[in-house]
C-alpha positions, 0 to 999 in steps of 0.5 A: 678306162680308169677308176676314180675314188672319192671320199664323201660323207654318207649324208651327201652321198645319200642325198646326191644319189636320191637327186640323181636317180630322180633325174634318171642317173646313177652317181657314177653317171652324174660324176661323169657328166660333171667332169665332161662339163668341166672339160667343155666349159673349162671351168666349174659348170655352176656358180657356187652359192651359199644357202642364202643364194649369195655367190660364195666369194661375196658370201664370205665377204658378207660373213666377215662383216657380220660382227660389225653390222650386228654391233653398229647396224639397225635391226628390224622386227619385220621387213615392213618395219625396215621399209618404213624406216628406209622410206622416212 
């Protein structure tokens, strides 16, 4: 056996602990499970996404485009107004 030490902010640790405990795991078991999945899948065992649900790589691309979109794009007060414009 060996020891793994990580540094993480208190808020992230607290939220992760709460979620893992709800699943019947402690933080150490959650990290072990994650690392086993890394080995089993030979990858990160999830798709990193932004809070908007975009895959991280595409999300970064979209964020880079925002200034141009805000300058040149249309803005709508509601989804209904957007669809009305699209369907004209």
